[in-house]
N, C-alpha and C positions, 0 to 999 in steps of 0.2 A: 425314337427316330434314330435311324441308321443310314450311313452314308455308302452308297454303291462305289465300286472300284472307278467307275468313270465320273464321279464327282455327283451323280445325282442321288437324291434322298430316297431312301426306302422307308415306306410306312406300313406296318402289319397290325391290322385290327383283328383281334380274335374274341369271339363270344364264345365262351367256354360251354355254355348249356343253352341250346335253344328249347324254350319251354313250350308247353301247350301244343305239343304235335306227339303223335302216336310213334315213338321209335326214337332211334339215334342215328346221328350221322354228321356230316360237315359240308359247309359252304365256303368255297375259296374263292376269293375275288382278287385280282391283281390289277392294279392301275399303273399304266405307264406313261409318264409324262402328262399326267391329269386326264387321260382317256382309259376307257374300259379295254383293258387287253386279254382278260380271261375271266369267265365265270364258270364255276363247276361246282355241281352237287357231288361233294366227295363222301361216297358212302363207303364205310370201312367195315362193316358188320360182315363177317362171312356168309355166305348164301345157306339157307336152311335145307335146300334139296328135297323139298316136298314132292316134286315130280319124281325124284328117284326113289322115295320112300314108297311110293305107290306101285311101282313096277313089282309084279309077282303076287301083289295081293289081290284077294277076291274083290270083285267089283262093289260088293255090298259094303265094304269097308271105307270106300271112297268119300262118301257125305261126311262121316264122322272125322276123318283125318284131315280133309282139306277145311273143315270148320275151324282147325286148330291154327290155320294161318292167321286169323284174326279174331279177337276177342270182341270187337266192336261190331264187325259185320260178318259173323259167321254164316248167317242165312245165306247172304250173296254167294258164298263158296259152296254151301250146300245146294242150293238152287240151280247154280251153274252147272255143278257136277251131275246132278240128277237129270237134268235136262239132256245134257251130253250123252250120258250112259243111255238114256231112253230113247235118244236118236239112234245110237248104235245098234240098239236091240229091237227097234221098231215098235217100241211101247207108246201107246197112246192113251193118256190117262183121262178120267173122267171130268166133265166140266165141274163137279162138286170138289174134286181134288184140286184143280186149277184155281178155283176161287179160294180154297183153303191156303194153298200155297202163296197167292197174292195177299191174302190177309196176314200171313206170316212175314211177308217182305214188307208190308205196310208198318207192322210192328218195329221192324228193324229200321225203317226210315225215321220213325217217330223217336225212337231212343237214341239213334246216332245223330241226326240233326239237332235233337235238343242239347246233346252234350256238347256239340261243336258250336253252335250259335250262342249258347248262353254261358258256357264255361270255358270254352278254348278261344273264341273269336270276339265275343263282345268287350272283353277288357282292352283290346286294342283301340276300340273306338271311343272308350269312356276314360282312357289314360291310365289304367291300372296295370300293374305287372302280372296279375293273376286273379282268379275268381275270388280267392279268400280276400285279398285286398278290396275287390269290387264290392264284395258282400258287406263290408262295413258302412259304406255309403248307400248301397243299392241292394238291401237285403231282399226286397221284393222281386227284384230281377232273377236273382239266384235261385229263389224259392220257386219261381215260375219254371225256371228250366229244369230244376230238379223233380218238380211235379210231373211234368209234361214227359220227362224221361221214364220215371217210374210207371206211368200208365202204358208207356210201350213195352216196357220190360214185363209187366204183369201180363199182357197179351202174348208176349214171346213164350214166357213160362206156361200159360194155359195151353198153348198149341204144340210148343216143342218140348215139353217136359222140365226145360229149365230156361233161364234168360240167358246163360252165357254157354256158348257151344251146345245148342239144342239137340236132343238125342231121338227126336221122333220122325224125322225126316229119312224117307227111303225111297230106293229106286222103285217106281210104281206107284207111289202116293206117300202114306205115313204109316207107321207100325200101328197106330190108335187114332181114330177120329174122335176128337173132343165130343161131348153131348152139347146139345144146344144151350141147356142149363147153365154149362161151365163157361161158355162164352157170353151168353147173351147178359149174364149178370155183371159184365165188364162195361156194358153200354153207358151207364150213368157216368161213370169215370171218363169214358171216352168222349162223351158229350162235353164235360167239364174241360177236358184237355183240348178240345176243338175251340171252345171259347178263348182259352188261353193262348192257343197259337194265332188265333186272329188278332188278339190284343198284342201278341208279340210283333206281328208283321207291321201293324200300324205304327207301333213304336219305334222299331228299328228303321222305318221308312223316314222318320225324322232326323236321323242321325247325319252327321257331315262325312261324305265319303271323298277320298282323294281324286283328283281329276287326273285320270291316266285311262288311256284307251289303247287297245291292241287291235291288230288285224288277224283275228283268229280263223283257223279251220276248225270247226267244231264237229264233233262225232257223238251220236247216240243212237239208242235204239229208237225206231218209230214204228208204232202200231196204229192201224186205221181208225180204231175204236177207243182205245185205252191210253192213258198216260204210261210211258214205258217203265217196266220194272222187270219182269221176267219173261217176255215175249215181244217179238216184233223183228223188222229188218234193221240192219246196221245202216244208217244214212249219215251224210255229210252236208255241210251247207253249200259246197261246190258241186252237188248233183251225184255223188256216188249214192248207190242203193244196192246192198248185197244181202245174202243170207248169211248165217253164221259160219257156214263151212268154207265161205269165200274169204274170211277174214286174213289168213295168212297169205292171201294173194295180194293183199292191198296194204297191209301193215305188217312192219317187220321189226322186231326187237335187235338190238344191236348192244355188243359190249364196248365200253368205253374205257380208256385206260386209267382215269381217275376215279372209278367207282366199281365196286363188285356188283352194283345193281345194273341190270339191263334197262335200256332205254328204247323208246320205240318212235318210228317216223313212218310217214305215208311213203309207200314204194313209189308211186307215180312221180313225185317230185321231192322226195327226201325231206319234206317239211315237218314240223313239229304240229302238234293238234291238242285241241282242249276237249277234255271229258267233264262231266259233272253236271250240277244243277243249272249253270249258265247255258251249257250246251243242250240240255233236256228241255229247258223252257224255251230256248230259241226256236227248237224243231217241233215242239209238242205243246205249246201253249193252249191251243184250241182243245186238246184232251184233257186238261185240268178238270177236277170236279167243280160243279157250278160256283159255289162259294168262294173257292180258292181263284177261279178265273175271274169272278166279280171283284176280288180284293186286288188282284193284280192290276185290274184297270183303275180301281180306286186310287191306289198309291201311285199311279202312272208309271208302272214298272215297265220300261221300254225294251222291246225286242227287234231285232237282234241287241244283245247286251254285249259290250266289248271293254267293259272295265272290270277286272277280276276282283276289285274291291267289293262290288255289288253281289258277290256270291253269297254273302250272308243273307241277303234279302231274297236272292233265289231259293237258298235252303229253307228260310222261314215260310215261304209260299209253299214249297213242297211239303213242308209239315203240315200246314194247313189241309192240302190235298191228301196226305196219307191218313189224318184223323177222319176226314170226311168219307174216304172210301171205305176204311175199315168199318165205321158206324154203318154205311150202307150193306157191306157185305155180311155183317153180323145180324142185322134184322132179318135177312131172308136166308140165313144159314140153315143148310141141311147137311147132316153128317154124310159123307161119303160112305156108300155101301156097295161093294167092300171098300174099305179104307186103303188097300193095296191090291194090285192086279199082279197076276203071275206072269212070268216071262221065261223064254227059252235062252240059253247061252248060244251065241253066234260069234263067229269070229269077223270082227267088223270096227270101224271107226266111226265115231259120232262127235259132234262139237255142238256148243251152244254159247250164248252171250247173254247175260242179264245185267241189269243197271244196279251196281252197289250204291250205296249213298255217295261215294266220291266219284262214280263214273263206270264206264263199261267195264265189265269184266268177263274175259274169254277163257275157255275150258275145251280141250280136245283130248280124246281118250281112244287109243287102240287096244281092243280086246281080243282075247283068245277064245277058242272055242270051248274052253272049260270055264270060261267066265272071270279069268284073272286079267290084270292091267298089264299090257305089254309097253305102252308108251304113254306119256302125258305131257301136255303143255298147258300152262296155267299163265295168263297175261293179266295182272292185277292193274287196276286203274292208276294207282300211284306210280307204278313205273312207266306207264305211257304218258303221264303228266309230266314226268321229271324233266324232259327235254324242253317242254313249254315253260316250265318254272325257270329254266335257266335263262330262256329267251326273254321272259318278262323281265328278269332282273337285269338282264343287259340293256334293255329299253328304258327301265326305270331309273337305273343307276346314275346315268349323266345328269340329271336334275338335281342331284343331291351329294355329288362327290365334293362339294366345296364345304359340306358339314363336317362337324367332328366325328372321329372315328366311332364313338359310341352311338351317335345318331344314324350314322350309315348303318351300322350293324342292327340296331332296332327297326329301321325302315325295312330292311331285307326280311328280317323276321315276320314282320306283320304282313308282306305281301306273299311269302311262303305260307303262312297260316290261311291265306284267302282259299287254298286248295284243299285245306282239311287233310294234309298229307298223312297217310298212315303208312309209313316208312317201314314198320315192322311185318307189313303184309308180304314185303318182298326183301326188305333190307332195314336200315336204320337210319336216323338222321339226328345231328346233335349240334356240332360245332359251326360257327361262322369265323371265316378269317379274310381280312381283306389286306392286301399287300400293294403298297404304293411305291412304285419305282419312279 
């Protein structure tokens, strides 16, 4: 404890390492006279300049380069890039390619959701510092998560060539279409994974969740027939409905002094907004696969949901959906022929948005007549959610500032992890510091 020059006490709380998030960075909280004065996500990692790296490169390089933005959700970056490039080139892929791409996206949702729900988020609800400590008392829970993630990774590898940074995705389709036998042999494992995912939802629904509700503006893709993954319109819960090429007319990234990360707001009102599983379920519950929809009803999952701590349950429901749809696609799978269609270079601009596990991901590319990238704009879901995370913390902290420094820091970490932040997609995240003045 220190004394300020005017006689007031100053307290600084610092959590040196925020665990169980992807990346590094900081959270600074300042309290003045017992009230919240400032909450900043302080991102100190230098930007990685992926958009600049793409300039001058052949458009065919884009899917493989953007996949390196994240090792957990490379498919989201690949799918967003190929959809945006195909929009610029006027490429329309076959229905078989569209299904295979959706199957690849299901695989990523399975492995990403399994990782976050069981290894990164559940320890918060069971009172453990991490999954290793949790495994001592709940080995079956950790084993369930690892098994479900393995099934997703196996499917990623069969379609994409490898589980991390797949190499089979191409503009116009795939470099190689897997044979039916290569994919159908995975159905028994995926059916086991579906059973485990249903078990997980029922088990997680019995946990105790903090009573904290927010008034969110939610944003997600919406499709008339399918739960949103890689196609649809961008919609909000206050009535906005736009195509992806209108994204930058309604959502704006901004630089903030306390962070190297960009943050995003709604242009119409300057407000923060929420992406991810809660937003998708709020908008598209009726498009869930039948079993996932019945399960959401069975556990009485309420939509709209305004409690960020219930994001773990929303993710678990989405994992059931992803398993269910993957099995459905596999049972009727026909290899696309050809696996990739030809295209002509043209000077044009194209954009697209898909639903990464953590929320809506936007890409825009300007192409030259020789097929090189002249400009790129990539807006990851975590950078869009960062302003909302800050707002959640501002509203959550008043009820706990009387607690110890350690308790405040741990509570902040638990709230941040609800978002499954992938800070390394755009920046990094690590330290929590609370200053009391």
